[in-house]
C-alpha positions in Angstrom: 78.0 -2.0 38.2 79.3 1.5 39.2 82.6 2.5 39.1 84.1 4.1 42.3 86.9 6.1 40.8 84.4 7.6 38.2 81.2 7.5 39.6 79.3 9.7 36.9 80.4 7.4 34.1 77.3 5.5 32.9 78.9 3.1 30.2 76.8 4.8 27.5 80.1 6.1 25.6 83.2 4.5 25.1 85.5 5.3 28.3 88.4 7.9 27.8 90.7 6.1 30.3 92.2 3.0 30.8 90.0 2.3 34.0 89.3 -1.5 33.9 86.2 -0.9 36.0 84.7 1.7 33.4 85.4 -0.6 30.5 83.6 -3.6 32.1 80.5 -1.2 32.8 80.7 -0.2 29.0 80.8 -3.9 27.8 77.6 -4.4 29.8 75.8 -1.7 28.7 76.5 -2.5 25.3 75.4 -6.0 25.5 72.3 -4.8 27.0 71.8 -2.4 24.0 72.5 -5.0 21.6 70.1 -7.4 23.1 67.5 -4.8 23.3 68.1 -3.8 19.6 67.9 -7.6 18.6 64.5 -7.9 20.3 63.2 -4.8 18.8 64.2 -6.2 15.1 62.8 -9.5 16.0 59.5 -8.0 17.0 59.7 -5.7 13.7 60.4 -8.8 11.5 57.6 -10.8 13.2 55.0 -7.8 12.5 56.1 -7.8 9.0 55.9 -11.5 8.7 52.4 -11.3 10.1 51.4 -8.4 7.5 52.8 -10.3 4.9 50.9 -13.7 5.7 47.6 -11.7 6.1 48.0 -10.1 2.6 48.9 -13.6 1.0 45.8 -15.0 2.8 43.7 -12.2 1.3 45.1 -12.4 -2.1 44.5 -16.0 -2.0 41.0 -15.9 -0.7 40.4 -13.3 -3.6 41.9 -15.8 -6.1 39.6 -18.6 -4.7 36.4 -16.3 -5.0 37.3 -15.3 -8.6 38.0 -19.0 -9.5 34.6 -19.9 -8.3 33.0 -16.8 -10.3 34.9 -18.2 -13.5 33.7 -22.0 -12.7 30.1 -20.4 -12.3 30.1 -18.4 -15.4 31.7 -21.7 -17.4 29.2 -23.6 -16.0 26.4 -21.3 -17.2 27.4 -21.0 -20.5 27.8 -24.3 -21.1 24.3 -25.5 -19.7 21.7 -27.1 -21.5 18.1 -26.0 -20.7 16.1 -29.1 -20.1 12.6 -27.2 -18.7 10.1 -26.4 -21.1 7.1 -24.3 -20.7 4.1 -25.1 -22.5 1.2 -23.1 -23.1 -1.8 -23.9 -21.3 -5.4 -23.0 -21.6 -7.5 -22.1 -18.4 -9.5 -25.1 -17.1 -12.4 -22.6 -16.0 -12.9 -25.0 -13.2 -12.2 -22.4 -10.5 -14.7 -19.8 -9.2 -14.7 -16.2 -8.4 -17.2 -13.2 -7.7 -16.5 -9.9 -9.3 -16.8 -7.0 -6.8 -17.1 -3.6 -7.9 -17.0 -0.3 -5.5 -19.0 2.8 -5.9 -18.2 5.7 -3.5 -17.7 9.4 -3.2 -19.1 10.6 -6.6 -20.5 13.6 -5.0 -22.8 14.2 -7.8 -24.2 18.0 -7.6 -20.6 19.5 -6.9 -18.7 21.6 -9.1 -14.9 21.8 -9.5 -13.3 24.5 -11.9 -9.7 23.5 -13.1 -8.3 27.0 -12.0 -9.1 25.8 -8.5 -7.0 22.6 -8.6 -4.0 23.8 -10.7 -5.8 22.5 -13.9 -5.8 18.8 -12.6 -9.5 18.3 -12.5 -12.6 19.3 -13.9 -16.2 18.5 -12.5 -19.8 18.8 -12.9 -22.8 16.9 -13.6 -22.2 16.3 -17.1 -18.6 15.1 -16.4 -20.3 13.1 -13.4 -22.8 11.4 -15.8 -19.9 10.2 -18.3 -17.8 8.9 -15.5 -20.7 7.1 -14.0 -21.6 5.5 -17.5 -17.7 4.7 -18.0 -17.6 3.0 -14.4 -20.4 0.4 -15.3 -19.1 -0.1 -18.7 -15.6 -1.1 -17.4 -17.1 -3.4 -14.9 -18.3 -5.5 -17.7 -15.1 -5.1 -19.8 -12.9 -6.3 -16.8 -15.4 -9.3 -15.9 -15.1 -10.5 -19.4 -11.5 -10.2 -19.4 -11.2 -12.1 -16.2 -13.6 -15.0 -17.4 -10.7 -16.0 -19.4 -9.3 -17.9 -16.4 -12.0 -18.3 -14.0 -15.8 -18.9 -14.0 -17.5 -15.4 -12.6 -21.3 -15.8 -12.7 -21.9 -13.3 -9.8 -21.4 -9.7 -9.2 -21.3 -7.8 -5.9 -21.9 -3.9 -6.3 -21.1 -1.9 -3.2 -22.8 1.3 -3.0 -20.9 3.0 -0.4 -22.3 6.5 0.1 -21.4 9.9 -0.6 -22.6 9.3 -4.0 -24.5 12.9 -3.8 -22.7 16.0 -2.4 -25.5 17.1 -0.3 -25.5 20.0 1.9 -22.8 19.3 4.3 -20.4 22.4 3.9 -21.7 25.9 3.1 -18.7 26.5 0.8 -20.1 23.8 -1.5 -23.4 24.8 -1.0 -22.6 28.3 -2.5 -20.6 26.4 -5.6 -22.4 23.5 -6.0 -24.0 23.1 -9.5 -27.2 21.4 -7.9 -27.5 22.6 -4.4 -30.7 20.8 -3.3 -29.7 17.4 -2.0 -33.3 16.0 -3.1 -32.4 16.8 -6.5 -29.3 15.4 -6.5 -30.7 12.3 -5.1 -33.1 12.1 -7.8 -30.4 12.5 -10.8 -28.0 9.9 -8.6 -30.8 7.5 -8.7 -31.3 7.7 -12.3 -27.7 6.9 -13.0 -27.7 4.0 -10.7 -30.8 2.4 -12.4 -29.3 3.0 -15.9 -26.0 1.3 -14.6 -28.2 -1.9 -13.0 -30.0 -2.1 -16.2 -26.7 -2.1 -18.3 -25.2 -4.8 -15.9 -28.2 -6.9 -16.1 -28.3 -6.8 -19.9 -24.7 -6.8 -20.9 -22.9 -8.4 -18.0 -23.9 -12.1 -18.3 -24.3 -12.5 -14.4 -26.7 -15.1 -13.2 -26.6 -13.2 -9.8 -26.2 -9.4 -8.7 -26.1 -8.4 -5.3 -26.1 -4.6 -4.2 -24.6 -4.0 -0.6 -25.6 -0.3 0.4 -24.0 1.8 3.0 -24.9 5.6 3.5 -22.2 8.4 3.7 -21.6 11.5 5.8 -22.4 13.8 2.8 -26.0 12.5 2.2 -27.3 13.3 5.9 -29.9 16.0 6.3 -28.6 16.7 9.9 -26.0 18.9 11.1 -23.8 16.3 13.0 -23.6 12.6 12.2 -25.9 10.5 14.2 -24.9 6.9 15.4 -28.1 5.2 16.3 -30.3 7.1 13.9 -28.1 7.5 11.1 -30.0 5.6 8.3 -33.0 7.3 9.4 -31.5 10.9 8.4 -29.7 9.8 5.2 -31.1 10.6 1.7 -29.0 7.9 0.2 -30.8 5.2 2.7 -34.0 6.4 1.2 -32.7 6.3 -2.5 -31.4 2.8 -1.9 -34.7 1.4 -0.9 -36.5 3.1 -3.8 -34.1 1.7 -6.5 -34.5 -1.8 -4.6 -38.2 -2.0 -5.1 -37.6 -1.1 -8.8 -35.2 -4.0 -9.2 -36.6 -7.0 -7.3 -34.5 -9.4 -9.5 -31.5 -8.2 -7.7 -30.4 -9.0 -4.1 -30.1 -6.1 -1.8 -28.4 -5.7 1.3 -29.0 -2.4 3.3 -27.0 -1.3 6.1 -29.2 -0.9 9.3 -25.9 0.2 11.2 -22.5 1.0 10.4 -21.6 -2.1 8.6 -22.8 -4.4 6.0 -21.4 -8.0 6.1 -21.6 -10.3 3.2 -20.5 -13.9 2.7 -18.8 -14.4 -0.8 -17.7 -17.7 -1.5 -17.0 -18.5 2.1 -15.1 -15.4 2.5 -16.8 -12.5 4.6 -16.4 -9.0 3.4 -17.1 -6.1 5.9 -18.4 -2.9 3.8 -18.7 0.4 5.4 -18.5 4.1 4.1 -15.5 4.9 6.0 -16.2 8.1 7.7 -15.4 6.6 11.2 -11.7 6.4 10.0 -9.9 9.7 10.4 -7.1 10.9 7.6 -4.3 10.3 10.2 -2.1 13.1 9.7 1.6 12.1 8.8 1.3 8.6 9.0 -1.9 8.4 6.9 -5.2 6.5 8.0 -3.4 3.1 7.8 -2.3 2.5 11.4 -5.6 3.7 12.8 -7.6 1.9 10.3 -5.8 -1.7 11.3 -6.3 -1.0 14.9 -10.1 -0.2 14.3 -10.5 -3.4 12.1 -8.7 -5.4 14.9 -11.5 -4.2 17.2 -14.2 -4.6 14.9 -13.1 -8.3 14.3 -13.3 -9.0 18.1 -17.0 -8.9 17.7 -17.7 -10.0 14.1 -14.5 -10.9 12.2 -14.1 -10.3 8.6 -11.7 -11.6 6.2 -11.7 -8.2 4.2 -12.8 -4.7 4.8 -13.9 -2.3 2.0 -14.5 1.3 2.5 -14.5 4.8 0.6 -14.7 8.2 2.2 -10.9 9.0 2.2 -10.9 9.9 -1.6 -7.3 7.8 -1.8 -7.1 4.3 -3.7 -5.2 2.2 -1.5 -4.9 -1.6 -1.5 -3.8 -2.6 2.2 -2.4 -6.0 1.5 -5.3 -8.7 1.7 -6.8 -7.2 4.8 -8.6 -4.1 3.3 -9.3 -1.8 0.6 -9.7 1.9 0.6 -11.8 3.1 -2.4 -10.7 6.3 -4.6 -13.5 8.9 -5.6 -15.2 9.6 -9.0 -15.2 13.4 -8.2 -11.4 13.5 -8.1 -9.1 16.1 -6.9 -10.9 18.9 -5.1 -10.0 22.0 -3.3 -10.9 20.4 -0.3 -8.2 17.9 -0.8 -5.6 20.6 -1.3 -6.6 22.1 1.9 -6.3 18.8 3.7 -2.8 18.2 1.9 -4.2 15.0 0.2 -2.5 12.8 -2.4 -3.2 13.6 -5.9 -5.2 10.9 -7.7 -7.4 10.7 -10.8 -10.9 10.0 -10.5 -10.6 6.0 -9.4 -13.2 3.2 -8.6 -12.1 -0.1 -7.3 -12.8 -3.5 -8.9 -11.4 -7.1 -7.5 -12.1 -10.6 -7.5 -13.2 -12.8 -4.5 -11.8 -16.5 -5.4 -13.2 -19.3 -3.7 -10.1 -20.9 -3.1 -7.6 -18.0 -2.7 -9.8 -15.1 -1.4 -8.9 -11.8 -2.8 -6.9 -12.1 -5.9 -7.2 -9.6 -8.8 -7.3 -5.9 -7.8 -7.8 -3.2 -10.6 -8.4 0.4 -10.4 -10.8 1.6 -12.6 -9.5 4.9 -14.0 -12.3 7.5 -15.0 -10.2 10.6 -15.5 
């Protein structure tokens, strides 16, 4: 509506004249304003009601949750336990084989404490004591585990790098015993003493020794693949010891691996020098991939190796042994993890496979 007499008047304010048309326009505009205001008020009230309803529902939900907690607490407080656990003696009906892993002794090398921030000391005398402790603890751990399971057999893995050899010029210059032959002679003496101790004190009906050479015992500049054993001092040392202990079962690696069936579970033994350190991610991804590849040709339930000087239990698929020599300047150079001198011990159970896994701490 537009007043023809007053075309500029829009009806927003009361008219100053008595023009009926202007007053009618004012009443029309006022009615629209009231209607709009009422709609806005209704919208606001609906929003407020919705917010109030949401807050109320949230409060009710919290109250229900609290009531459930109170009910649960009251139930637990008033509950009477009917379950009783009685002490039970082992039946000794299960069967397992003890497996001890000896790798990376590096006999002949010398580590001064100032070279490794005082974290390790190593020489021939210390090596002898650690080897003695290693064999003693094999027997001690086996006796402890016999409380719950029959253990009549021991598998000892001699996994290489038991001597330091002459692989690196810097270690040749610093080793206490530089000549690899002299290292091998002393190493043979320690192994023979350990085997005699196991036979006399371990209570084993059968001892099996699986042997792999390492990369440090070789007499070639580079590692050979096809003629590896023929150029390894440790290989000759193992055969020499085997002739002196004919009542022990010996398995010699003619290739990279030794496979042994232990109570129906196949173990793959190898030194581990075909597995790289792996950089930031460590050797584990690379090791898993290599095991998958090896298993395509000759599957094994469990793989055991040394070489990396870093005791690691890889779930139930593999084990990396530590070292008897312990933390070294070489480990610091490579950024290796600090570990005390460690060798591995585990049980292979007839029904369950790998069960008890214990690091033998020698530091």
